[in-house]
A tleap script that builds the chain and sets N, CA, C and O, in Angstrom:
source leaprc.protein.ff14SB
mol = sequence {
  NMET GLU GLN HIE VAL LYS LYS SER LEU ASP
  GLU TRP LYS ALA GLU ILE GLU GLU ILE LEU
  GLN GLU ILE ASP ALA GLU TYR GLU GLU VAL
  LYS ASN GLU LEU SER VAL TYR THR TYR LYS
  PHE ASN ILE THR LYS GLN VAL VAL GLN SER
  THR VAL ASN PRO ASP LEU ASN ARG LYS ILE
  ARG GLU LEU TYR HIE GLN PRO PHE GLU GLU
  LYS PHE ASN ASP LEU LYS GLU TYR ILE LYS
  GLU LEU GLU GLU LYS LYS ARG VAL PHE GLN
  MET PHE THR ASP LYS ILE ASP LYS VAL THR
  GLU LYS GLU ASP THR PRO GLN LEU ALA ILE
  ALA GLN THR CGLU
}
set mol.1.N position { 13.184 -42.276 61.585 }
set mol.1.CA position { 13.529 -40.885 61.356 }
set mol.1.C position { 13.502 -40.157 62.696 }
set mol.1.O position { 12.606 -40.361 63.515 }
set mol.2.N position { 14.481 -39.323 62.895 }
set mol.2.CA position { 14.559 -38.576 64.150 }
set mol.2.C position { 13.379 -37.602 64.236 }
set mol.2.O position { 12.922 -37.052 63.234 }
set mol.3.N position { 12.919 -37.417 65.440 }
set mol.3.CA position { 11.713 -36.624 65.663 }
set mol.3.C position { 11.860 -35.174 65.179 }
set mol.3.O position { 10.934 -34.619 64.588 }
set mol.4.N position { 13.023 -34.565 65.431 }
set mol.4.CA position { 13.204 -33.166 65.015 }
set mol.4.C position { 13.217 -33.034 63.486 }
set mol.4.O position { 12.779 -32.018 62.946 }
set mol.5.N position { 13.714 -34.053 62.798 }
set mol.5.CA position { 13.719 -34.035 61.329 }
set mol.5.C position { 12.285 -34.152 60.817 }
set mol.5.O position { 11.864 -33.401 59.936 }
set mol.6.N position { 11.547 -35.100 61.379 }
set mol.6.CA position { 10.149 -35.289 60.979 }
set mol.6.C position { 9.341 -34.027 61.231 }
set mol.6.O position { 8.537 -33.619 60.393 }
set mol.7.N position { 9.556 -33.410 62.385 }
set mol.7.CA position { 8.835 -32.183 62.722 }
set mol.7.C position { 9.160 -31.078 61.716 }
set mol.7.O position { 8.267 -30.369 61.253 }
set mol.8.N position { 10.424 -30.940 61.388 }
set mol.8.CA position { 10.847 -29.920 60.431 }
set mol.8.C position { 10.230 -30.169 59.051 }
set mol.8.O position { 9.762 -29.237 58.396 }
set mol.9.N position { 10.234 -31.424 58.620 }
set mol.9.CA position { 9.642 -31.763 57.322 }
set mol.9.C position { 8.136 -31.513 57.314 }
set mol.9.O position { 7.582 -31.036 56.324 }
set mol.10.N position { 7.481 -31.840 58.426 }
set mol.10.CA position { 6.035 -31.597 58.532 }
set mol.10.C position { 5.719 -30.098 58.455 }
set mol.10.O position { 4.753 -29.691 57.810 }
set mol.11.N position { 6.547 -29.285 59.123 }
set mol.11.CA position { 6.349 -27.832 59.076 }
set mol.11.C position { 6.570 -27.310 57.657 }
set mol.11.O position { 5.822 -26.464 57.168 }
set mol.12.N position { 7.598 -27.824 57.017 }
set mol.12.CA position { 7.905 -27.411 55.646 }
set mol.12.C position { 6.767 -27.805 54.710 }
set mol.12.O position { 6.372 -27.029 53.840 }
set mol.13.N position { 6.244 -29.013 54.894 }
set mol.13.CA position { 5.124 -29.485 54.081 }
set mol.13.C position { 3.899 -28.585 54.280 }
set mol.13.O position { 3.200 -28.261 53.320 }
set mol.14.N position { 3.647 -28.189 55.518 }
set mol.14.CA position { 2.515 -27.301 55.804 }
set mol.14.C position { 2.692 -25.964 55.081 }
set mol.14.O position { 1.733 -25.417 54.538 }
set mol.15.N position { 3.918 -25.443 55.077 }
set mol.15.CA position { 4.226 -24.201 54.353 }
set mol.15.C position { 3.930 -24.347 52.876 }
set mol.15.O position { 3.305 -23.480 52.266 }
set mol.16.N position { 4.379 -25.442 52.311 }
set mol.16.CA position { 4.188 -25.693 50.881 }
set mol.16.C position { 2.706 -25.877 50.562 }
set mol.16.O position { 2.232 -25.434 49.516 }
set mol.17.N position { 1.982 -26.527 51.458 }
set mol.17.CA position { 0.546 -26.709 51.242 }
set mol.17.C position { -0.190 -25.369 51.245 }
set mol.17.O position { -1.168 -25.200 50.517 }
set mol.18.N position { 0.273 -24.417 52.057 }
set mol.18.CA position { -0.307 -23.070 52.034 }
set mol.18.C position { -0.059 -22.416 50.675 }
set mol.18.O position { -0.948 -21.782 50.107 }
set mol.19.N position { 1.155 -22.581 50.168 }
set mol.19.CA position { 1.482 -22.033 48.850 }
set mol.19.C position { 0.593 -22.675 47.789 }
set mol.19.O position { 0.106 -21.994 46.887 }
set mol.20.N position { 0.385 -23.974 47.896 }
set mol.20.CA position { -0.476 -24.683 46.947 }
set mol.20.C position { -1.910 -24.156 47.001 }
set mol.20.O position { -2.566 -24.027 45.967 }
set mol.21.N position { -2.393 -23.854 48.195 }
set mol.21.CA position { -3.741 -23.298 48.329 }
set mol.21.C position { -3.830 -21.929 47.660 }
set mol.21.O position { -4.825 -21.615 47.007 }
set mol.22.N position { -2.784 -21.113 47.827 }
set mol.22.CA position { -2.751 -19.805 47.173 }
set mol.22.C position { -2.740 -19.958 45.660 }
set mol.22.O position { -3.429 -19.228 44.947 }
set mol.23.N position { -1.955 -20.910 45.178 }
set mol.23.CA position { -1.901 -21.169 43.735 }
set mol.23.C position { -3.273 -21.623 43.241 }
set mol.23.O position { -3.737 -21.172 42.194 }
set mol.24.N position { -3.920 -22.513 43.987 }
set mol.24.CA position { -5.252 -22.989 43.602 }
set mol.24.C position { -6.259 -21.847 43.537 }
set mol.24.O position { -7.058 -21.771 42.603 }
set mol.25.N position { -6.221 -20.964 44.523 }
set mol.25.CA position { -7.146 -19.827 44.542 }
set mol.25.C position { -6.897 -18.908 43.343 }
set mol.25.O position { -7.836 -18.475 42.676 }
set mol.26.N position { -5.635 -18.621 43.083 }
set mol.26.CA position { -5.288 -17.774 41.937 }
set mol.26.C position { -5.673 -18.457 40.625 }
set mol.26.O position { -6.146 -17.803 39.695 }
set mol.27.N position { -5.471 -19.756 40.556 }
set mol.27.CA position { -5.825 -20.530 39.368 }
set mol.27.C position { -7.326 -20.402 39.091 }
set mol.27.O position { -7.732 -20.192 37.948 }
set mol.28.N position { -8.143 -20.527 40.131 }
set mol.28.CA position { -9.593 -20.417 39.965 }
set mol.28.C position { -9.998 -19.027 39.458 }
set mol.28.O position { -10.854 -18.899 38.583 }
set mol.29.N position { -9.371 -17.997 40.019 }
set mol.29.CA position { -9.662 -16.630 39.577 }
set mol.29.C position { -9.306 -16.443 38.103 }
set mol.29.O position { -10.091 -15.899 37.326 }
set mol.30.N position { -8.121 -16.899 37.733 }
set mol.30.CA position { -7.656 -16.754 36.351 }
set mol.30.C position { -8.530 -17.590 35.412 }
set mol.30.O position { -8.853 -17.162 34.304 }
set mol.31.N position { -8.904 -18.779 35.869 }
set mol.31.CA position { -9.764 -19.645 35.057 }
set mol.31.C position { -11.109 -18.978 34.789 }
set mol.31.O position { -11.634 -19.047 33.678 }
set mol.32.N position { -11.661 -18.333 35.811 }
set mol.32.CA position { -12.936 -17.625 35.639 }
set mol.32.C position { -12.782 -16.450 34.677 }
set mol.32.O position { -13.634 -16.229 33.816 }
set mol.33.N position { -11.698 -15.703 34.826 }
set mol.33.CA position { -11.450 -14.576 33.939 }
set mol.33.C position { -11.219 -15.067 32.505 }
set mol.33.O position { -11.679 -14.441 31.550 }
set mol.34.N position { -10.521 -16.167 32.363 }
set mol.34.CA position { -10.286 -16.744 31.038 }
set mol.34.C position { -11.604 -17.153 30.390 }
set mol.34.O position { -11.792 -16.980 29.186 }
set mol.35.N position { -12.496 -17.685 31.180 }
set mol.35.CA position { -13.812 -18.065 30.671 }
set mol.35.C position { -14.541 -16.850 30.098 }
set mol.35.O position { -15.137 -16.929 29.024 }
set mol.36.N position { -14.492 -15.740 30.811 }
set mol.36.CA position { -15.128 -14.502 30.345 }
set mol.36.C position { -14.499 -14.042 29.030 }
set mol.36.O position { -15.201 -13.702 28.078 }
set mol.37.N position { -13.173 -14.037 28.996 }
set mol.37.CA position { -12.487 -13.560 27.789 }
set mol.37.C position { -12.617 -14.538 26.624 }
set mol.37.O position { -12.513 -14.134 25.465 }
set mol.38.N position { -12.837 -15.784 26.909 }
set mol.38.CA position { -13.111 -16.740 25.833 }
set mol.38.C position { -14.393 -16.347 25.123 }
set mol.38.O position { -14.450 -16.334 23.894 }
set mol.39.N position { -15.423 -16.025 25.897 }
set mol.39.CA position { -16.682 -15.577 25.299 }
set mol.39.C position { -16.503 -14.263 24.546 }
set mol.39.O position { -16.938 -14.132 23.402 }
set mol.40.N position { -15.860 -13.290 25.192 }
set mol.40.CA position { -15.677 -11.984 24.553 }
set mol.40.C position { -14.898 -12.120 23.246 }
set mol.40.O position { -15.267 -11.531 22.230 }
set mol.41.N position { -13.833 -12.890 23.280 }
set mol.41.CA position { -12.996 -13.075 22.093 }
set mol.41.C position { -13.783 -13.763 20.980 }
set mol.41.O position { -13.747 -13.321 19.832 }
set mol.42.N position { -14.489 -14.836 21.308 }
set mol.42.CA position { -15.251 -15.574 20.296 }
set mol.42.C position { -16.401 -14.756 19.724 }
set mol.42.O position { -16.675 -14.824 18.526 }
set mol.43.N position { -17.066 -13.995 20.560 }
set mol.43.CA position { -18.161 -13.147 20.077 }
set mol.43.C position { -17.629 -12.086 19.116 }
set mol.43.O position { -18.177 -11.892 18.031 }
set mol.44.N position { -16.564 -11.404 19.520 }
set mol.44.CA position { -16.022 -10.366 18.629 }
set mol.44.C position { -15.482 -10.984 17.339 }
set mol.44.O position { -15.575 -10.370 16.275 }
set mol.45.N position { -14.931 -12.164 17.419 }
set mol.45.CA position { -14.430 -12.856 16.234 }
set mol.45.C position { -15.579 -13.124 15.252 }
set mol.45.O position { -15.443 -12.916 14.047 }
set mol.46.N position { -16.700 -13.585 15.788 }
set mol.46.CA position { -17.871 -13.848 14.946 }
set mol.46.C position { -18.421 -12.565 14.340 }
set mol.46.O position { -18.811 -12.537 13.172 }
set mol.47.N position { -18.451 -11.506 15.140 }
set mol.47.CA position { -18.963 -10.226 14.643 }
set mol.47.C position { -18.052 -9.694 13.539 }
set mol.47.O position { -18.533 -9.209 12.514 }
set mol.48.N position { -16.754 -9.784 13.743 }
set mol.48.CA position { -15.800 -9.326 12.735 }
set mol.48.C position { -15.992 -10.105 11.433 }
set mol.48.O position { -15.978 -9.531 10.345 }
set mol.49.N position { -16.169 -11.405 11.561 }
set mol.49.CA position { -16.353 -12.234 10.367 }
set mol.49.C position { -17.662 -11.917 9.634 }
set mol.49.O position { -17.769 -12.106 8.423 }
set mol.50.N position { -18.641 -11.439 10.382 }
set mol.50.CA position { -19.949 -11.158 9.791 }
set mol.50.C position { -20.100 -9.714 9.310 }
set mol.50.O position { -21.090 -9.373 8.663 }
set mol.51.N position { -19.134 -8.882 9.621 }
set mol.51.CA position { -19.234 -7.468 9.263 }
set mol.51.C position { -18.593 -7.234 7.899 }
set mol.51.O position { -17.453 -7.626 7.648 }
set mol.52.N position { -19.364 -6.579 7.024 }
set mol.52.CA position { -18.859 -6.335 5.673 }
set mol.52.C position { -18.201 -4.967 5.544 }
set mol.52.O position { -17.303 -4.781 4.723 }
set mol.53.N position { -18.634 -4.038 6.329 }
set mol.53.CA position { -18.098 -2.680 6.261 }
set mol.53.C position { -16.659 -2.682 6.781 }
set mol.53.O position { -16.440 -2.951 7.962 }
set mol.54.N position { -15.664 -2.384 5.919 }
set mol.54.CA position { -14.264 -2.447 6.331 }
set mol.54.C position { -13.895 -1.449 7.429 }
set mol.54.O position { -13.081 -1.753 8.301 }
set mol.55.N position { -14.496 -0.254 7.385 }
set mol.55.CA position { -14.194 0.739 8.423 }
set mol.55.C position { -14.720 0.284 9.783 }
set mol.55.O position { -14.032 0.375 10.799 }
set mol.56.N position { -15.926 -0.193 9.772 }
set mol.56.CA position { -16.530 -0.682 11.009 }
set mol.56.C position { -15.777 -1.923 11.512 }
set mol.56.O position { -15.564 -2.097 12.712 }
set mol.57.N position { -15.394 -2.752 10.585 }
set mol.57.CA position { -14.642 -3.957 10.930 }
set mol.57.C position { -13.314 -3.595 11.598 }
set mol.57.O position { -12.943 -4.189 12.610 }
set mol.58.N position { -12.606 -2.630 11.035 }
set mol.58.CA position { -11.333 -2.179 11.594 }
set mol.58.C position { -11.537 -1.619 12.996 }
set mol.58.O position { -10.753 -1.888 13.906 }
set mol.59.N position { -12.603 -0.836 13.156 }
set mol.59.CA position { -12.910 -0.227 14.453 }
set mol.59.C position { -13.201 -1.310 15.510 }
set mol.59.O position { -12.728 -1.230 16.644 }
set mol.60.N position { -13.978 -2.306 15.116 }
set mol.60.CA position { -14.295 -3.411 16.046 }
set mol.60.C position { -13.025 -4.151 16.434 }
set mol.60.O position { -12.831 -4.502 17.597 }
set mol.61.N position { -12.167 -4.383 15.457 }
set mol.61.CA position { -10.901 -5.068 15.745 }
set mol.61.C position { -10.051 -4.260 16.723 }
set mol.61.O position { -9.487 -4.817 17.665 }
set mol.62.N position { -9.959 -2.958 16.501 }
set mol.62.CA position { -9.146 -2.103 17.368 }
set mol.62.C position { -9.707 -2.017 18.778 }
set mol.62.O position { -8.979 -2.142 19.764 }
set mol.63.N position { -11.018 -1.800 18.855 }
set mol.63.CA position { -11.644 -1.592 20.166 }
set mol.63.C position { -11.797 -2.879 20.980 }
set mol.63.O position { -11.603 -2.876 22.195 }
set mol.64.N position { -12.140 -3.955 20.318 }
set mol.64.CA position { -12.511 -5.164 21.056 }
set mol.64.C position { -11.680 -6.392 20.716 }
set mol.64.O position { -11.076 -7.013 21.591 }
set mol.65.N position { -11.662 -6.728 19.445 }
set mol.65.CA position { -11.093 -8.018 19.067 }
set mol.65.C position { -9.616 -8.165 19.472 }
set mol.65.O position { -9.258 -9.143 20.128 }
set mol.66.N position { -8.785 -7.237 19.103 }
set mol.66.CA position { -7.360 -7.344 19.427 }
set mol.66.C position { -7.092 -7.315 20.933 }
set mol.66.O position { -6.334 -8.150 21.427 }
set mol.67.N position { -7.691 -6.379 21.676 }
set mol.67.CA position { -7.458 -6.406 23.138 }
set mol.67.C position { -7.966 -7.701 23.792 }
set mol.67.O position { -7.316 -8.243 24.686 }
set mol.68.N position { -9.129 -8.193 23.342 }
set mol.68.CA position { -9.659 -9.436 23.910 }
set mol.68.C position { -8.760 -10.615 23.559 }
set mol.68.O position { -8.531 -11.499 24.384 }
set mol.69.N position { -8.256 -10.619 22.334 }
set mol.69.CA position { -7.376 -11.700 21.913 }
set mol.69.C position { -6.079 -11.694 22.731 }
set mol.69.O position { -5.601 -12.745 23.157 }
set mol.70.N position { -5.518 -10.504 22.944 }
set mol.70.CA position { -4.292 -10.389 23.743 }
set mol.70.C position { -4.519 -10.860 25.174 }
set mol.70.O position { -3.723 -11.621 25.724 }
set mol.71.N position { -5.612 -10.401 25.767 }
set mol.71.CA position { -5.925 -10.793 27.149 }
set mol.71.C position { -6.183 -12.301 27.231 }
set mol.71.O position { -5.722 -12.964 28.160 }
set mol.72.N position { -6.910 -12.826 26.271 }
set mol.72.CA position { -7.206 -14.251 26.195 }
set mol.72.C position { -5.905 -15.062 26.139 }
set mol.72.O position { -5.741 -16.029 26.883 }
set mol.73.N position { -4.994 -14.668 25.264 }
set mol.73.CA position { -3.717 -15.381 25.125 }
set mol.73.C position { -2.850 -15.242 26.375 }
set mol.73.O position { -2.197 -16.199 26.790 }
set mol.74.N position { -2.845 -14.046 26.976 }
set mol.74.CA position { -2.096 -13.840 28.219 }
set mol.74.C position { -2.624 -14.737 29.341 }
set mol.74.O position { -1.847 -15.343 30.080 }
set mol.75.N position { -3.932 -14.813 29.458 }
set mol.75.CA position { -4.538 -15.638 30.508 }
set mol.75.C position { -4.262 -17.123 30.279 }
set mol.75.O position { -4.011 -17.866 31.227 }
set mol.76.N position { -4.308 -17.550 29.022 }
set mol.76.CA position { -3.991 -18.955 28.721 }
set mol.76.C position { -2.556 -19.279 29.119 }
set mol.76.O position { -2.282 -20.340 29.680 }
set mol.77.N position { -1.656 -18.366 28.828 }
set mol.77.CA position { -0.245 -18.562 29.187 }
set mol.77.C position { -0.079 -18.588 30.708 }
set mol.77.O position { 0.673 -19.404 31.242 }
set mol.78.N position { -0.779 -17.698 31.394 }
set mol.78.CA position { -0.682 -17.627 32.852 }
set mol.78.C position { -1.240 -18.895 33.507 }
set mol.78.O position { -0.704 -19.370 34.509 }
set mol.79.N position { -2.311 -19.434 32.938 }
set mol.79.CA position { -2.879 -20.689 33.442 }
set mol.79.C position { -1.825 -21.796 33.350 }
set mol.79.O position { -1.667 -22.588 34.280 }
set mol.80.N position { -1.111 -21.847 32.232 }
set mol.80.CA position { -0.057 -22.856 32.067 }
set mol.80.C position { 1.030 -22.681 33.126 }
set mol.80.O position { 1.520 -23.660 33.689 }
set mol.81.N position { 1.403 -21.428 33.392 }
set mol.81.CA position { 2.417 -21.167 34.419 }
set mol.81.C position { 1.940 -21.622 35.793 }
set mol.81.O position { 2.698 -22.225 36.552 }
set mol.82.N position { 0.684 -21.332 36.106 }
set mol.82.CA position { 0.138 -21.747 37.403 }
set mol.82.C position { 0.073 -23.269 37.512 }
set mol.82.O position { 0.337 -23.826 38.578 }
set mol.83.N position { -0.275 -23.938 36.424 }
set mol.83.CA position { -0.307 -25.404 36.432 }
set mol.83.C position { 1.093 -25.967 36.681 }
set mol.83.O position { 1.254 -26.946 37.410 }
set mol.84.N position { 2.092 -25.348 36.078 }
set mol.84.CA position { 3.474 -25.792 36.288 }
set mol.84.C position { 3.902 -25.559 37.744 }
set mol.84.O position { 4.517 -26.425 38.366 }
set mol.85.N position { 3.566 -24.369 38.278 }
set mol.85.CA position { 3.881 -24.081 39.684 }
set mol.85.C position { 3.242 -25.115 40.602 }
set mol.85.O position { 3.879 -25.644 41.513 }
set mol.86.N position { 1.983 -25.387 40.343 }
set mol.86.CA position { 1.253 -26.347 41.172 }
set mol.86.C position { 1.919 -27.720 41.101 }
set mol.86.O position { 2.087 -28.391 42.120 }
set mol.87.N position { 2.291 -28.126 39.905 }
set mol.87.CA position { 2.931 -29.430 39.719 }
set mol.87.C position { 4.244 -29.500 40.510 }
set mol.87.O position { 4.529 -30.501 41.166 }
set mol.88.N position { 5.032 -28.435 40.439 }
set mol.88.CA position { 6.326 -28.415 41.121 }
set mol.88.C position { 6.151 -28.454 42.640 }
set mol.88.O position { 6.807 -29.242 43.322 }
set mol.89.N position { 5.273 -27.609 43.165 }
set mol.89.CA position { 5.075 -27.597 44.624 }
set mol.89.C position { 4.423 -28.884 45.114 }
set mol.89.O position { 4.663 -29.318 46.240 }
set mol.90.N position { 3.597 -29.494 44.265 }
set mol.90.CA position { 3.005 -30.778 44.631 }
set mol.90.C position { 4.089 -31.849 44.729 }
set mol.90.O position { 4.005 -32.758 45.555 }
set mol.91.N position { 5.110 -31.732 43.874 }
set mol.91.CA position { 6.236 -32.673 43.951 }
set mol.91.C position { 6.916 -32.596 45.315 }
set mol.91.O position { 7.319 -33.618 45.870 }
set mol.92.N position { 7.043 -31.377 45.857 }
set mol.92.CA position { 7.639 -31.231 47.183 }
set mol.92.C position { 6.854 -32.031 48.213 }
set mol.92.O position { 7.430 -32.811 48.972 }
set mol.93.N position { 5.546 -31.837 48.240 }
set mol.93.CA position { 4.748 -32.535 49.255 }
set mol.93.C position { 4.791 -34.035 49.033 }
set mol.93.O position { 4.837 -34.803 49.994 }
set mol.94.N position { 4.776 -34.464 47.769 }
set mol.94.CA position { 4.861 -35.904 47.486 }
set mol.94.C position { 6.186 -36.489 47.972 }
set mol.94.O position { 6.228 -37.567 48.565 }
set mol.95.N position { 7.268 -35.753 47.707 }
set mol.95.CA position { 8.599 -36.236 48.122 }
set mol.95.C position { 8.717 -36.265 49.649 }
set mol.95.O position { 9.283 -37.199 50.217 }
set mol.96.N position { 8.186 -35.248 50.297 }
set mol.96.CA position { 8.229 -35.219 51.768 }
set mol.96.C position { 7.441 -36.396 52.325 }
set mol.96.O position { 7.897 -37.073 53.247 }
set mol.97.N position { 6.252 -36.642 51.764 }
set mol.97.CA position { 5.441 -37.784 52.200 }
set mol.97.C position { 6.190 -39.095 51.996 }
set mol.97.O position { 6.202 -39.969 52.862 }
set mol.98.N position { 6.810 -39.206 50.831 }
set mol.98.CA position { 7.534 -40.439 50.507 }
set mol.98.C position { 8.688 -40.678 51.480 }
set mol.98.O position { 8.882 -41.795 51.959 }
set mol.99.N position { 9.446 -39.628 51.765 }
set mol.99.CA position { 10.587 -39.750 52.676 }
set mol.99.C position { 10.113 -40.090 54.091 }
set mol.99.O position { 10.656 -40.995 54.724 }
set mol.100.N position { 9.124 -39.385 54.579 }
set mol.100.CA position { 8.660 -39.646 55.948 }
set mol.100.C position { 8.001 -41.014 56.038 }
set mol.100.O position { 8.142 -41.701 57.049 }
set mol.101.N position { 7.289 -41.415 55.003 }
set mol.101.CA position { 6.655 -42.726 54.983 }
set mol.101.C position { 7.714 -43.826 54.955 }
set mol.101.O position { 7.619 -44.813 55.685 }
set mol.102.N position { 8.717 -43.645 54.108 }
set mol.102.CA position { 9.798 -44.633 53.977 }
set mol.102.C position { 10.544 -44.781 55.303 }
set mol.102.O position { 10.879 -45.891 55.717 }
set mol.103.N position { 10.794 -43.664 55.954 }
set mol.103.CA position { 11.538 -43.688 57.219 }
set mol.103.C position { 10.713 -44.277 58.354 }
set mol.103.O position { 11.258 -44.921 59.250 }
set mol.104.N position { 9.389 -44.059 58.319 }
set mol.104.CA position { 8.536 -44.572 59.392 }
set mol.104.C position { 8.243 -46.058 59.238 }
set mol.104.O position { 8.064 -46.748 60.242 }
set mol.105.N position { 8.192 -46.559 58.044 }
set mol.105.CA position { 7.834 -47.955 57.790 }
set mol.105.C position { 8.816 -48.941 58.412 }
set mol.105.O position { 8.358 -49.885 59.056 }
set mol.106.N position { 10.130 -48.793 58.268 }
set mol.106.CA position { 11.036 -49.775 58.897 }
set mol.106.C position { 10.888 -49.796 60.416 }
set mol.106.O position { 10.949 -50.868 61.018 }
set mol.107.N position { 10.699 -48.669 61.035 }
set mol.107.CA position { 10.559 -48.642 62.488 }
set mol.107.C position { 9.283 -49.362 62.907 }
set mol.107.O position { 9.246 -50.046 63.929 }
set mol.108.N position { 8.247 -49.197 62.107 }
set mol.108.CA position { 6.985 -49.870 62.397 }
set mol.108.C position { 7.159 -51.379 62.274 }
set mol.108.O position { 6.664 -52.134 63.110 }
set mol.109.N position { 7.856 -51.815 61.240 }
set mol.109.CA position { 8.100 -53.239 61.046 }
set mol.109.C position { 8.929 -53.832 62.179 }
set mol.109.O position { 8.652 -54.938 62.642 }
set mol.110.N position { 9.939 -53.104 62.621 }
set mol.110.CA position { 10.778 -53.554 63.731 }
set mol.110.C position { 9.952 -53.641 65.008 }
set mol.110.O position { 10.083 -54.597 65.772 }
set mol.111.N position { 9.114 -52.658 65.238 }
set mol.111.CA position { 8.290 -52.643 66.441 }
set mol.111.C position { 7.304 -53.804 66.435 }
set mol.111.O position { 7.006 -54.352 67.497 }
set mol.112.N position { 6.800 -54.188 65.295 }
set mol.112.CA position { 5.841 -55.280 65.211 }
set mol.112.C position { 6.504 -56.631 65.427 }
set mol.112.O position { 5.865 -57.553 65.935 }
set mol.113.N position { 7.765 -56.769 65.054 }
set mol.113.CA position { 8.457 -58.050 65.219 }
set mol.113.C position { 8.929 -58.275 66.645 }
set mol.113.O position { 9.200 -59.414 67.026 }
set mol.114.N position { 9.030 -57.243 67.425 }
set mol.114.CA position { 9.525 -57.380 68.801 }
set mol.114.C position { 8.500 -57.914 69.741 }
set mol.114.O position { 8.778 -58.081 70.929 }
savepdb mol mol.pdb
quit
């Protein structure tokens, strides 16, 4: 592989790896927030199930249960999106590695036979 091509691919890979790090950091933040909302959602769900007073039950649902459920579902969906992004950008780095490795291997073999 020509040196300028390899250099360009290496720079591109470094760019993509930075994006992957950003995705990982965001994923961790969202995962932590999802953990919090999992507890909030489950607790309010249990309280709603245990509450007999219909007025109080409705109030709990309006104030806590429904907003927590919406946030919980939104975060779960966002986690899936981040996982997909990570998978796609990881494919870039894998493909770049594969191409540069494939191109470097024949030259190495030729150099060893000489």
